[in-house]
C-alpha positions as CSV (number, residue, x, y, z in Angstrom):
1,M,87.1,138.4,95.7
2,S,89.6,136.0,97.1
3,A,90.5,135.2,100.5
4,F,93.6,134.0,102.3
5,R,93.3,131.2,104.6
6,S,96.0,131.3,107.1
7,D,94.8,128.4,109.4
8,M,96.3,125.9,106.9
9,T,99.7,124.8,107.7
10,A,102.0,121.9,106.3
11,T,102.7,119.2,108.5
12,D,105.7,116.9,108.9
13,D,104.3,113.2,108.8
14,E,106.8,111.1,110.6
15,R,106.2,108.0,108.3
16,T,108.7,105.3,108.0
17,P,110.2,104.6,104.6
18,E,108.9,101.6,103.0
19,V,111.1,98.9,102.6
20,S,111.5,97.1,99.2
21,E,113.0,93.8,98.3
22,A,115.0,92.9,95.3
23,I,114.2,89.9,93.5
24,N,116.3,88.0,90.9
25,L,114.8,87.4,87.6
26,P,115.8,84.8,85.0
27,D,118.1,85.7,82.4
28,E,115.5,84.8,79.5
29,I,111.7,84.9,79.8
30,E,109.8,82.7,77.6
31,I,106.9,84.2,76.0
32,P,104.2,81.8,74.4
33,P,103.0,82.5,71.0
34,P,99.8,84.5,70.6
35,P,96.7,82.2,70.3
36,E,95.3,81.2,66.8
37,Q,92.5,83.4,65.3
38,I,89.1,81.6,65.3
39,A,87.2,81.4,62.0
40,R,84.2,83.5,62.1
41,P,81.6,84.2,59.6
42,T,81.6,87.8,58.2
43,T,78.4,89.7,58.2
44,P,77.9,92.9,56.2
45,G,77.1,96.0,58.3
46,G,78.2,93.9,61.5
47,R,74.7,92.5,62.1
48,D,72.5,89.8,60.6
49,K,69.2,90.6,59.4
50,G,66.5,88.2,60.0
């Protein structure tokens, strides 16, 4: 069984539009190289047994 609720109505929120500001970006953006990998010992199974 379903019921229709007629007490719910849409309202017009009188909100003011948000103002956005444009910024100037440089023509080229320098991206640094990725960091070097750190040498780590490998362990079989992912865990040391001790």
